[in-house]
Biotite code that builds the C-alpha atoms (Angstrom):
import biotite.structure as struc

atoms = struc.array([
    struc.Atom([199.832, 89.090, 86.177], chain_id="A", res_id=1, res_name="MET", atom_name="CA", element="C"),
    struc.Atom([201.250, 88.952, 89.029], chain_id="A", res_id=2, res_name="ALA", atom_name="CA", element="C"),
    struc.Atom([197.493, 87.665, 90.899], chain_id="A", res_id=3, res_name="SER", atom_name="CA", element="C"),
    struc.Atom([197.345, 84.861, 88.524], chain_id="A", res_id=4, res_name="ALA", atom_name="CA", element="C"),
    struc.Atom([199.992, 82.886, 89.926], chain_id="A", res_id=5, res_name="SER", atom_name="CA", element="C"),
    struc.Atom([198.129, 83.232, 93.263], chain_id="A", res_id=6, res_name="LEU", atom_name="CA", element="C"),
    struc.Atom([195.123, 81.256, 91.856], chain_id="A", res_id=7, res_name="LEU", atom_name="CA", element="C"),
    struc.Atom([198.039, 77.873, 90.909], chain_id="A", res_id=8, res_name="LEU", atom_name="CA", element="C"),
    struc.Atom([196.684, 75.078, 92.477], chain_id="A", res_id=9, res_name="PRO", atom_name="CA", element="C"),
    struc.Atom([198.676, 72.780, 94.613], chain_id="A", res_id=10, res_name="LEU", atom_name="CA", element="C"),
    struc.Atom([201.455, 70.581, 92.861], chain_id="A", res_id=11, res_name="GLY", atom_name="CA", element="C"),
    struc.Atom([201.932, 73.268, 90.912], chain_id="A", res_id=12, res_name="SER", atom_name="CA", element="C"),
    struc.Atom([205.294, 74.725, 89.990], chain_id="A", res_id=13, res_name="SER", atom_name="CA", element="C"),
    struc.Atom([203.963, 77.117, 91.843], chain_id="A", res_id=14, res_name="PHE", atom_name="CA", element="C"),
    struc.Atom([203.149, 75.584, 94.875], chain_id="A", res_id=15, res_name="ALA", atom_name="CA", element="C"),
    struc.Atom([206.509, 73.067, 94.732], chain_id="A", res_id=16, res_name="GLY", atom_name="CA", element="C"),
    struc.Atom([208.792, 76.474, 94.418], chain_id="A", res_id=17, res_name="SER", atom_name="CA", element="C"),
    struc.Atom([206.552, 78.119, 97.803], chain_id="A", res_id=18, res_name="LEU", atom_name="CA", element="C"),
    struc.Atom([207.299, 74.708, 99.957], chain_id="A", res_id=19, res_name="SER", atom_name="CA", element="C"),
    struc.Atom([210.908, 75.146, 98.546], chain_id="A", res_id=20, res_name="ASN", atom_name="CA", element="C"),
    struc.Atom([210.929, 78.501, 99.945], chain_id="A", res_id=21, res_name="TYR", atom_name="CA", element="C"),
    struc.Atom([211.952, 76.591, 103.597], chain_id="A", res_id=22, res_name="HIS", atom_name="CA", element="C"),
    struc.Atom([213.561, 72.872, 103.420], chain_id="A", res_id=23, res_name="PRO", atom_name="CA", element="C"),
    struc.Atom([210.722, 70.112, 103.371], chain_id="A", res_id=24, res_name="ILE", atom_name="CA", element="C"),
    struc.Atom([212.027, 66.527, 104.850], chain_id="A", res_id=25, res_name="THR", atom_name="CA", element="C"),
    struc.Atom([210.729, 63.256, 102.914], chain_id="A", res_id=26, res_name="ARG", atom_name="CA", element="C"),
    struc.Atom([209.946, 60.824, 106.282], chain_id="A", res_id=27, res_name="GLY", atom_name="CA", element="C"),
    struc.Atom([211.198, 62.404, 109.664], chain_id="A", res_id=28, res_name="ARG", atom_name="CA", element="C"),
    struc.Atom([213.281, 64.536, 110.873], chain_id="A", res_id=29, res_name="PRO", atom_name="CA", element="C"),
    struc.Atom([217.020, 63.636, 111.015], chain_id="A", res_id=30, res_name="ARG", atom_name="CA", element="C"),
    struc.Atom([218.058, 63.410, 114.502], chain_id="A", res_id=31, res_name="ARG", atom_name="CA", element="C"),
    struc.Atom([221.939, 65.377, 116.284], chain_id="A", res_id=32, res_name="VAL", atom_name="CA", element="C"),
    struc.Atom([224.135, 62.900, 117.702], chain_id="A", res_id=33, res_name="THR", atom_name="CA", element="C"),
    struc.Atom([225.317, 63.198, 120.528], chain_id="A", res_id=34, res_name="ALA", atom_name="CA", element="C"),
    struc.Atom([226.841, 60.241, 121.225], chain_id="A", res_id=35, res_name="LYS", atom_name="CA", element="C"),
    struc.Atom([229.926, 62.503, 122.858], chain_id="A", res_id=36, res_name="TYR", atom_name="CA", element="C"),
    struc.Atom([228.226, 65.565, 123.391], chain_id="A", res_id=37, res_name="LEU", atom_name="CA", element="C"),
    struc.Atom([227.398, 66.102, 127.665], chain_id="A", res_id=38, res_name="SER", atom_name="CA", element="C"),
    struc.Atom([223.425, 65.529, 128.281], chain_id="A", res_id=39, res_name="SER", atom_name="CA", element="C"),
    struc.Atom([223.141, 69.912, 128.212], chain_id="A", res_id=40, res_name="GLU", atom_name="CA", element="C"),
    struc.Atom([224.198, 69.225, 124.760], chain_id="A", res_id=41, res_name="ILE", atom_name="CA", element="C"),
    struc.Atom([221.867, 66.524, 123.861], chain_id="A", res_id=42, res_name="ARG", atom_name="CA", element="C"),
    struc.Atom([218.595, 68.872, 124.947], chain_id="A", res_id=43, res_name="MET", atom_name="CA", element="C"),
    struc.Atom([219.662, 71.456, 122.853], chain_id="A", res_id=44, res_name="LYS", atom_name="CA", element="C"),
    struc.Atom([219.982, 70.196, 119.813], chain_id="A", res_id=45, res_name="ALA", atom_name="CA", element="C"),
    struc.Atom([216.769, 67.974, 120.587], chain_id="A", res_id=46, res_name="SER", atom_name="CA", element="C"),
    struc.Atom([215.306, 72.008, 120.362], chain_id="A", res_id=47, res_name="GLN", atom_name="CA", element="C"),
    struc.Atom([216.641, 72.549, 117.004], chain_id="A", res_id=48, res_name="ILE", atom_name="CA", element="C"),
    struc.Atom([215.624, 70.153, 115.839], chain_id="A", res_id=49, res_name="VAL", atom_name="CA", element="C"),
    struc.Atom([212.227, 70.750, 117.508], chain_id="A", res_id=50, res_name="GLY", atom_name="CA", element="C"),
    struc.Atom([211.575, 73.827, 115.983], chain_id="A", res_id=51, res_name="TYR", atom_name="CA", element="C"),
    struc.Atom([213.196, 73.187, 112.338], chain_id="A", res_id=52, res_name="GLU", atom_name="CA", element="C"),
    struc.Atom([209.738, 70.655, 112.634], chain_id="A", res_id=53, res_name="ASP", atom_name="CA", element="C"),
    struc.Atom([207.770, 72.910, 113.711], chain_id="A", res_id=54, res_name="GLU", atom_name="CA", element="C"),
    struc.Atom([209.161, 75.688, 111.004], chain_id="A", res_id=55, res_name="LEU", atom_name="CA", element="C"),
    struc.Atom([207.727, 73.197, 109.135], chain_id="A", res_id=56, res_name="ILE", atom_name="CA", element="C"),
    struc.Atom([204.687, 72.443, 109.570], chain_id="A", res_id=57, res_name="LEU", atom_name="CA", element="C"),
    struc.Atom([204.011, 76.744, 109.528], chain_id="A", res_id=58, res_name="ILE", atom_name="CA", element="C"),
    struc.Atom([205.479, 76.325, 105.958], chain_id="A", res_id=59, res_name="LYS", atom_name="CA", element="C"),
    struc.Atom([203.369, 74.029, 105.232], chain_id="A", res_id=60, res_name="ARG", atom_name="CA", element="C"),
    struc.Atom([200.311, 75.117, 106.450], chain_id="A", res_id=61, res_name="ARG", atom_name="CA", element="C"),
    struc.Atom([201.231, 78.383, 104.706], chain_id="A", res_id=62, res_name="ASP", atom_name="CA", element="C"),
    struc.Atom([201.337, 76.824, 101.656], chain_id="A", res_id=63, res_name="VAL", atom_name="CA", element="C"),
    struc.Atom([197.537, 75.208, 102.007], chain_id="A", res_id=64, res_name="ILE", atom_name="CA", element="C"),
    struc.Atom([195.760, 78.455, 103.595], chain_id="A", res_id=65, res_name="GLY", atom_name="CA", element="C"),
    struc.Atom([197.398, 80.495, 100.358], chain_id="A", res_id=66, res_name="LEU", atom_name="CA", element="C"),
    struc.Atom([196.189, 78.242, 97.550], chain_id="A", res_id=67, res_name="ALA", atom_name="CA", element="C"),
    struc.Atom([192.640, 77.577, 99.670], chain_id="A", res_id=68, res_name="LEU", atom_name="CA", element="C"),
    struc.Atom([192.257, 81.621, 99.738], chain_id="A", res_id=69, res_name="SER", atom_name="CA", element="C"),
    struc.Atom([192.955, 82.095, 95.716], chain_id="A", res_id=70, res_name="ALA", atom_name="CA", element="C"),
    struc.Atom([190.919, 79.503, 95.074], chain_id="A", res_id=71, res_name="SER", atom_name="CA", element="C"),
    struc.Atom([188.022, 81.008, 97.560], chain_id="A", res_id=72, res_name="SER", atom_name="CA", element="C"),
    struc.Atom([188.901, 84.301, 95.114], chain_id="A", res_id=73, res_name="LEU", atom_name="CA", element="C"),
    struc.Atom([188.747, 82.299, 92.255], chain_id="A", res_id=74, res_name="ARG", atom_name="CA", element="C"),
    struc.Atom([185.302, 81.620, 93.263], chain_id="A", res_id=75, res_name="ILE", atom_name="CA", element="C"),
    struc.Atom([183.868, 84.334, 94.364], chain_id="A", res_id=76, res_name="ASN", atom_name="CA", element="C"),
    struc.Atom([184.870, 85.822, 91.287], chain_id="A", res_id=77, res_name="SER", atom_name="CA", element="C"),
    struc.Atom([183.642, 82.847, 89.078], chain_id="A", res_id=78, res_name="LEU", atom_name="CA", element="C"),
    struc.Atom([179.531, 83.294, 90.504], chain_id="A", res_id=79, res_name="ASN", atom_name="CA", element="C"),
    struc.Atom([180.075, 87.599, 90.139], chain_id="A", res_id=80, res_name="ALA", atom_name="CA", element="C"),
    struc.Atom([180.810, 87.400, 86.933], chain_id="A", res_id=81, res_name="GLU", atom_name="CA", element="C"),
    struc.Atom([177.778, 84.214, 86.211], chain_id="A", res_id=82, res_name="ALA", atom_name="CA", element="C"),
    struc.Atom([175.789, 87.180, 88.309], chain_id="A", res_id=83, res_name="ALA", atom_name="CA", element="C"),
    struc.Atom([176.134, 90.102, 85.718], chain_id="A", res_id=84, res_name="GLY", atom_name="CA", element="C"),
    struc.Atom([176.593, 93.640, 86.654], chain_id="A", res_id=85, res_name="LEU", atom_name="CA", element="C"),
    struc.Atom([173.136, 95.486, 88.476], chain_id="A", res_id=86, res_name="PRO", atom_name="CA", element="C"),
    struc.Atom([172.063, 97.270, 85.062], chain_id="A", res_id=87, res_name="PRO", atom_name="CA", element="C"),
    struc.Atom([173.436, 100.643, 84.860], chain_id="A", res_id=88, res_name="GLN", atom_name="CA", element="C"),
    struc.Atom([170.265, 103.469, 85.480], chain_id="A", res_id=89, res_name="GLU", atom_name="CA", element="C"),
    struc.Atom([170.225, 105.726, 82.902], chain_id="A", res_id=90, res_name="ILE", atom_name="CA", element="C"),
    struc.Atom([169.260, 108.934, 83.362], chain_id="A", res_id=91, res_name="PRO", atom_name="CA", element="C"),
    struc.Atom([165.951, 110.625, 82.143], chain_id="A", res_id=92, res_name="ARG", atom_name="CA", element="C"),
    struc.Atom([163.286, 114.016, 81.828], chain_id="A", res_id=93, res_name="LEU", atom_name="CA", element="C"),
    struc.Atom([160.182, 111.869, 82.167], chain_id="A", res_id=94, res_name="CYS", atom_name="CA", element="C"),
    struc.Atom([160.726, 109.182, 85.454], chain_id="A", res_id=95, res_name="ASP", atom_name="CA", element="C"),
    struc.Atom([157.524, 106.763, 86.029], chain_id="A", res_id=96, res_name="ASP", atom_name="CA", element="C"),
    struc.Atom([155.480, 108.908, 88.031], chain_id="A", res_id=97, res_name="THR", atom_name="CA", element="C"),
    struc.Atom([155.595, 111.063, 84.984], chain_id="A", res_id=98, res_name="CYS", atom_name="CA", element="C"),
    struc.Atom([155.736, 108.343, 82.806], chain_id="A", res_id=99, res_name="GLU", atom_name="CA", element="C"),
    struc.Atom([151.804, 107.947, 84.505], chain_id="A", res_id=100, res_name="LYS", atom_name="CA", element="C"),
    struc.Atom([150.574, 111.390, 83.768], chain_id="A", res_id=101, res_name="GLU", atom_name="CA", element="C"),
    struc.Atom([151.858, 111.175, 80.052], chain_id="A", res_id=102, res_name="LEU", atom_name="CA", element="C"),
    struc.Atom([149.436, 108.435, 79.644], chain_id="A", res_id=103, res_name="GLU", atom_name="CA", element="C"),
    struc.Atom([146.048, 111.224, 79.898], chain_id="A", res_id=104, res_name="ASN", atom_name="CA", element="C"),
    struc.Atom([148.357, 114.097, 78.486], chain_id="A", res_id=105, res_name="VAL", atom_name="CA", element="C"),
    struc.Atom([146.672, 114.999, 74.763], chain_id="A", res_id=106, res_name="PRO", atom_name="CA", element="C"),
    struc.Atom([148.657, 113.856, 71.430], chain_id="A", res_id=107, res_name="MET", atom_name="CA", element="C"),
    struc.Atom([149.431, 116.974, 68.786], chain_id="A", res_id=108, res_name="VAL", atom_name="CA", element="C"),
    struc.Atom([149.745, 115.817, 65.284], chain_id="A", res_id=109, res_name="THR", atom_name="CA", element="C"),
    struc.Atom([151.353, 118.062, 63.003], chain_id="A", res_id=110, res_name="THR", atom_name="CA", element="C"),
    struc.Atom([150.886, 118.809, 59.193], chain_id="A", res_id=111, res_name="GLU", atom_name="CA", element="C"),
    struc.Atom([154.312, 117.344, 59.249], chain_id="A", res_id=112, res_name="SER", atom_name="CA", element="C"),
    struc.Atom([153.176, 113.725, 60.589], chain_id="A", res_id=113, res_name="GLY", atom_name="CA", element="C"),
    struc.Atom([155.163, 114.646, 63.832], chain_id="A", res_id=114, res_name="LEU", atom_name="CA", element="C"),
    struc.Atom([153.130, 113.505, 67.049], chain_id="A", res_id=115, res_name="GLN", atom_name="CA", element="C"),
    struc.Atom([154.390, 115.266, 70.653], chain_id="A", res_id=116, res_name="TYR", atom_name="CA", element="C"),
    struc.Atom([152.991, 115.705, 73.994], chain_id="A", res_id=117, res_name="LYS", atom_name="CA", element="C"),
    struc.Atom([153.761, 118.215, 76.457], chain_id="A", res_id=118, res_name="ASP", atom_name="CA", element="C"),
    struc.Atom([155.973, 116.796, 79.618], chain_id="A", res_id=119, res_name="ILE", atom_name="CA", element="C"),
    struc.Atom([155.398, 120.453, 80.895], chain_id="A", res_id=120, res_name="LYS", atom_name="CA", element="C"),
    struc.Atom([154.755, 123.805, 79.903], chain_id="A", res_id=121, res_name="VAL", atom_name="CA", element="C"),
    struc.Atom([157.235, 126.622, 79.421], chain_id="A", res_id=122, res_name="GLY", atom_name="CA", element="C"),
    struc.Atom([156.949, 130.430, 80.657], chain_id="A", res_id=123, res_name="SER", atom_name="CA", element="C"),
    struc.Atom([159.890, 131.510, 78.898], chain_id="A", res_id=124, res_name="GLY", atom_name="CA", element="C"),
    struc.Atom([160.260, 132.617, 75.227], chain_id="A", res_id=125, res_name="PRO", atom_name="CA", element="C"),
    struc.Atom([160.144, 130.031, 71.831], chain_id="A", res_id=126, res_name="THR", atom_name="CA", element="C"),
    struc.Atom([162.683, 130.160, 69.781], chain_id="A", res_id=127, res_name="PRO", atom_name="CA", element="C"),
    struc.Atom([163.344, 132.277, 66.616], chain_id="A", res_id=128, res_name="PRO", atom_name="CA", element="C"),
    struc.Atom([164.370, 130.380, 63.739], chain_id="A", res_id=129, res_name="VAL", atom_name="CA", element="C"),
    struc.Atom([168.446, 130.762, 63.551], chain_id="A", res_id=130, res_name="GLY", atom_name="CA", element="C"),
    struc.Atom([168.495, 131.401, 67.049], chain_id="A", res_id=131, res_name="TYR", atom_name="CA", element="C"),
    struc.Atom([170.733, 129.144, 69.473], chain_id="A", res_id=132, res_name="GLN", atom_name="CA", element="C"),
    struc.Atom([168.715, 126.833, 71.554], chain_id="A", res_id=133, res_name="VAL", atom_name="CA", element="C"),
    struc.Atom([170.178, 124.945, 74.650], chain_id="A", res_id=134, res_name="ALA", atom_name="CA", element="C"),
    struc.Atom([168.140, 121.607, 75.876], chain_id="A", res_id=135, res_name="ALA", atom_name="CA", element="C"),
    struc.Atom([168.699, 118.833, 76.917], chain_id="A", res_id=136, res_name="ASN", atom_name="CA", element="C"),
    struc.Atom([167.019, 115.306, 75.291], chain_id="A", res_id=137, res_name="TYR", atom_name="CA", element="C"),
    struc.Atom([166.599, 111.233, 75.251], chain_id="A", res_id=138, res_name="VAL", atom_name="CA", element="C"),
    struc.Atom([166.199, 109.299, 72.635], chain_id="A", res_id=139, res_name="ALA", atom_name="CA", element="C"),
    struc.Atom([164.981, 106.447, 72.417], chain_id="A", res_id=140, res_name="MET", atom_name="CA", element="C"),
    struc.Atom([163.365, 104.302, 69.572], chain_id="A", res_id=141, res_name="VAL", atom_name="CA", element="C"),
    struc.Atom([159.936, 103.348, 70.112], chain_id="A", res_id=142, res_name="PRO", atom_name="CA", element="C"),
    struc.Atom([161.223, 100.191, 72.109], chain_id="A", res_id=143, res_name="SER", atom_name="CA", element="C"),
    struc.Atom([161.939, 102.850, 74.882], chain_id="A", res_id=144, res_name="GLY", atom_name="CA", element="C"),
    struc.Atom([165.527, 101.768, 74.833], chain_id="A", res_id=145, res_name="GLN", atom_name="CA", element="C"),
    struc.Atom([167.690, 104.857, 74.570], chain_id="A", res_id=146, res_name="VAL", atom_name="CA", element="C"),
    struc.Atom([170.129, 105.273, 72.189], chain_id="A", res_id=147, res_name="PHE", atom_name="CA", element="C"),
    struc.Atom([171.159, 109.072, 73.332], chain_id="A", res_id=148, res_name="ASP", atom_name="CA", element="C"),
    struc.Atom([170.961, 111.830, 75.599], chain_id="A", res_id=149, res_name="SER", atom_name="CA", element="C"),
    struc.Atom([172.806, 114.834, 76.813], chain_id="A", res_id=150, res_name="SER", atom_name="CA", element="C"),
    struc.Atom([171.863, 113.966, 80.536], chain_id="A", res_id=151, res_name="LEU", atom_name="CA", element="C"),
    struc.Atom([174.327, 111.007, 80.724], chain_id="A", res_id=152, res_name="GLU", atom_name="CA", element="C"),
    struc.Atom([177.223, 113.326, 79.044], chain_id="A", res_id=153, res_name="LYS", atom_name="CA", element="C"),
    struc.Atom([176.269, 115.826, 81.269], chain_id="A", res_id=154, res_name="ARG", atom_name="CA", element="C"),
    struc.Atom([175.854, 118.161, 78.355], chain_id="A", res_id=155, res_name="GLN", atom_name="CA", element="C"),
    struc.Atom([173.219, 120.367, 77.289], chain_id="A", res_id=156, res_name="VAL", atom_name="CA", element="C"),
    struc.Atom([172.853, 120.341, 73.578], chain_id="A", res_id=157, res_name="TYR", atom_name="CA", element="C"),
    struc.Atom([173.425, 124.051, 71.611], chain_id="A", res_id=158, res_name="ILE", atom_name="CA", element="C"),
    struc.Atom([172.824, 123.899, 68.562], chain_id="A", res_id=159, res_name="PHE", atom_name="CA", element="C"),
    struc.Atom([170.916, 126.376, 65.825], chain_id="A", res_id=160, res_name="ARG", atom_name="CA", element="C"),
    struc.Atom([167.164, 125.727, 65.443], chain_id="A", res_id=161, res_name="VAL", atom_name="CA", element="C"),
    struc.Atom([165.660, 125.278, 61.890], chain_id="A", res_id=162, res_name="GLY", atom_name="CA", element="C"),
    struc.Atom([169.272, 125.309, 60.292], chain_id="A", res_id=163, res_name="SER", atom_name="CA", element="C"),
    struc.Atom([168.851, 121.272, 59.805], chain_id="A", res_id=164, res_name="GLY", atom_name="CA", element="C"),
    struc.Atom([171.912, 121.088, 62.426], chain_id="A", res_id=165, res_name="GLN", atom_name="CA", element="C"),
    struc.Atom([169.482, 118.175, 63.961], chain_id="A", res_id=166, res_name="VAL", atom_name="CA", element="C"),
    struc.Atom([167.129, 115.760, 62.599], chain_id="A", res_id=167, res_name="VAL", atom_name="CA", element="C"),
    struc.Atom([163.956, 117.171, 60.998], chain_id="A", res_id=168, res_name="LYS", atom_name="CA", element="C"),
    struc.Atom([161.487, 116.023, 63.796], chain_id="A", res_id=169, res_name="GLY", atom_name="CA", element="C"),
    struc.Atom([163.483, 117.869, 66.208], chain_id="A", res_id=170, res_name="LEU", atom_name="CA", element="C"),
    struc.Atom([164.288, 120.681, 65.032], chain_id="A", res_id=171, res_name="ASP", atom_name="CA", element="C"),
    struc.Atom([159.957, 121.338, 64.020], chain_id="A", res_id=172, res_name="GLU", atom_name="CA", element="C"),
    struc.Atom([159.205, 120.115, 67.687], chain_id="A", res_id=173, res_name="GLY", atom_name="CA", element="C"),
    struc.Atom([161.697, 122.493, 69.288], chain_id="A", res_id=174, res_name="ILE", atom_name="CA", element="C"),
    struc.Atom([160.458, 125.697, 67.321], chain_id="A", res_id=175, res_name="LEU", atom_name="CA", element="C"),
    struc.Atom([157.193, 126.211, 68.758], chain_id="A", res_id=176, res_name="SER", atom_name="CA", element="C"),
    struc.Atom([157.874, 125.650, 73.043], chain_id="A", res_id=177, res_name="MET", atom_name="CA", element="C"),
    struc.Atom([158.881, 127.618, 75.473], chain_id="A", res_id=178, res_name="LYS", atom_name="CA", element="C"),
    struc.Atom([161.801, 127.171, 78.068], chain_id="A", res_id=179, res_name="VAL", atom_name="CA", element="C"),
    struc.Atom([161.173, 126.242, 80.550], chain_id="A", res_id=180, res_name="GLY", atom_name="CA", element="C"),
    struc.Atom([159.308, 123.371, 78.638], chain_id="A", res_id=181, res_name="GLY", atom_name="CA", element="C"),
    struc.Atom([159.381, 119.978, 78.367], chain_id="A", res_id=182, res_name="LYS", atom_name="CA", element="C"),
    struc.Atom([157.800, 117.830, 75.558], chain_id="A", res_id=183, res_name="ARG", atom_name="CA", element="C"),
    struc.Atom([158.422, 113.804, 74.088], chain_id="A", res_id=184, res_name="ARG", atom_name="CA", element="C"),
    struc.Atom([158.747, 113.864, 70.627], chain_id="A", res_id=185, res_name="LEU", atom_name="CA", element="C"),
    struc.Atom([157.249, 110.950, 68.109], chain_id="A", res_id=186, res_name="TYR", atom_name="CA", element="C"),
    struc.Atom([158.908, 111.627, 65.413], chain_id="A", res_id=187, res_name="VAL", atom_name="CA", element="C"),
    struc.Atom([158.174, 109.229, 62.113], chain_id="A", res_id=188, res_name="PRO", atom_name="CA", element="C"),
    struc.Atom([160.888, 107.715, 59.898], chain_id="A", res_id=189, res_name="GLY", atom_name="CA", element="C"),
    struc.Atom([160.801, 110.621, 57.313], chain_id="A", res_id=190, res_name="SER", atom_name="CA", element="C"),
    struc.Atom([161.500, 113.198, 59.670], chain_id="A", res_id=191, res_name="LEU", atom_name="CA", element="C"),
    struc.Atom([164.313, 110.952, 62.154], chain_id="A", res_id=192, res_name="ALA", atom_name="CA", element="C"),
    struc.Atom([167.280, 109.465, 60.630], chain_id="A", res_id=193, res_name="PHE", atom_name="CA", element="C"),
    struc.Atom([167.505, 108.971, 56.588], chain_id="A", res_id=194, res_name="PRO", atom_name="CA", element="C"),
    struc.Atom([170.630, 106.937, 57.260], chain_id="A", res_id=195, res_name="LYS", atom_name="CA", element="C"),
    struc.Atom([169.666, 105.033, 61.145], chain_id="A", res_id=196, res_name="GLY", atom_name="CA", element="C"),
    struc.Atom([172.590, 104.860, 63.767], chain_id="A", res_id=197, res_name="LEU", atom_name="CA", element="C"),
    struc.Atom([174.860, 101.792, 64.038], chain_id="A", res_id=198, res_name="ALA", atom_name="CA", element="C"),
    struc.Atom([173.857, 100.205, 67.430], chain_id="A", res_id=199, res_name="SER", atom_name="CA", element="C"),
    struc.Atom([177.408, 100.366, 69.809], chain_id="A", res_id=200, res_name="ALA", atom_name="CA", element="C"),
    struc.Atom([177.925, 98.426, 73.653], chain_id="A", res_id=201, res_name="PRO", atom_name="CA", element="C"),
    struc.Atom([174.433, 99.023, 75.238], chain_id="A", res_id=202, res_name="GLY", atom_name="CA", element="C"),
    struc.Atom([172.411, 100.862, 72.779], chain_id="A", res_id=203, res_name="ARG", atom_name="CA", element="C"),
    struc.Atom([170.465, 99.620, 70.142], chain_id="A", res_id=204, res_name="PRO", atom_name="CA", element="C"),
    struc.Atom([170.569, 99.940, 66.558], chain_id="A", res_id=205, res_name="ARG", atom_name="CA", element="C"),
    struc.Atom([168.185, 103.040, 64.999], chain_id="A", res_id=206, res_name="VAL", atom_name="CA", element="C"),
    struc.Atom([167.790, 101.562, 60.820], chain_id="A", res_id=207, res_name="ALA", atom_name="CA", element="C"),
    struc.Atom([167.086, 104.084, 58.173], chain_id="A", res_id=208, res_name="ALA", atom_name="CA", element="C"),
    struc.Atom([164.130, 105.995, 57.787], chain_id="A", res_id=209, res_name="ASN", atom_name="CA", element="C"),
    struc.Atom([162.430, 104.612, 61.363], chain_id="A", res_id=210, res_name="SER", atom_name="CA", element="C"),
    struc.Atom([160.699, 106.198, 63.988], chain_id="A", res_id=211, res_name="PRO", atom_name="CA", element="C"),
    struc.Atom([162.414, 106.881, 66.829], chain_id="A", res_id=212, res_name="VAL", atom_name="CA", element="C"),
    struc.Atom([160.948, 109.457, 70.102], chain_id="A", res_id=213, res_name="ILE", atom_name="CA", element="C"),
    struc.Atom([162.610, 112.363, 71.993], chain_id="A", res_id=214, res_name="PHE", atom_name="CA", element="C"),
    struc.Atom([162.230, 113.760, 75.118], chain_id="A", res_id=215, res_name="ASP", atom_name="CA", element="C"),
    struc.Atom([163.685, 117.041, 75.313], chain_id="A", res_id=216, res_name="VAL", atom_name="CA", element="C"),
    struc.Atom([163.435, 120.092, 77.410], chain_id="A", res_id=217, res_name="SER", atom_name="CA", element="C"),
    struc.Atom([164.272, 123.363, 76.423], chain_id="A", res_id=218, res_name="LEU", atom_name="CA", element="C"),
    struc.Atom([166.835, 125.251, 78.812], chain_id="A", res_id=219, res_name="GLU", atom_name="CA", element="C"),
    struc.Atom([167.732, 128.917, 77.738], chain_id="A", res_id=220, res_name="TYR", atom_name="CA", element="C"),
    struc.Atom([168.061, 130.379, 73.858], chain_id="A", res_id=221, res_name="ILE", atom_name="CA", element="C"),
    struc.Atom([171.793, 131.909, 74.403], chain_id="A", res_id=222, res_name="PRO", atom_name="CA", element="C"),
    struc.Atom([170.610, 134.721, 71.883], chain_id="A", res_id=223, res_name="GLY", atom_name="CA", element="C"),
    struc.Atom([168.071, 136.571, 73.497], chain_id="A", res_id=224, res_name="LEU", atom_name="CA", element="C"),
    struc.Atom([169.193, 135.703, 76.547], chain_id="A", res_id=225, res_name="ASP", atom_name="CA", element="C"),
    struc.Atom([172.060, 138.086, 75.257], chain_id="A", res_id=226, res_name="ASP", atom_name="CA", element="C"),
    struc.Atom([169.914, 141.063, 74.441], chain_id="A", res_id=227, res_name="GLU", atom_name="CA", element="C"),
    struc.Atom([167.189, 140.954, 77.015], chain_id="A", res_id=228, res_name="GLU", atom_name="CA", element="C"),
    struc.Atom([170.779, 141.484, 79.231], chain_id="A", res_id=229, res_name="GLU", atom_name="CA", element="C"),
    struc.Atom([171.432, 145.034, 77.445], chain_id="A", res_id=230, res_name="GLU", atom_name="CA", element="C"),
])
């Protein structure tokens, strides 16, 4: 990597190569012999030697400055790594205000064991079994860690409801929603993932037959919208 060479300390082969870029004398610079030169020529020779000394000094300063700058950059980089990046903010269907309001919403429990709370009751139609629906969702383990989300993918999830294309708890929960509504589903293990889900970077593992939580919003029903337009 090109930038790595900038991090070599003084005394390394890189620092030595920079020093050799312009000859650096050992000890005092050799004076120009001016025994048979006129006083004017001797003055010119003295000026040239002084100019060489100045160049040598500049080159030395450049090497030291370069090494110090590189060291400073390296230290800052290490500090940033040690501090870590700020946690990524995950988009949610229920923000902090929503969470507080949800505490006062009554829990509904169905015969299958599915539980839910309506964050917002929709005003549109309810999806018939077998129709496609477009929904947004945020899937979490009981601790609140997100393991999947359509919001992060920036695309609504379209599936045929009541046809077994999603886990049973999500299927059942959406069938009784209305378009425009938002709901939190507390899905028991028997209605969740029978084989579980493997963990991913920044995503928790979902154990087989373990309870999960879905925040879901029913955006629209493509089939019903098409029929209404006709």
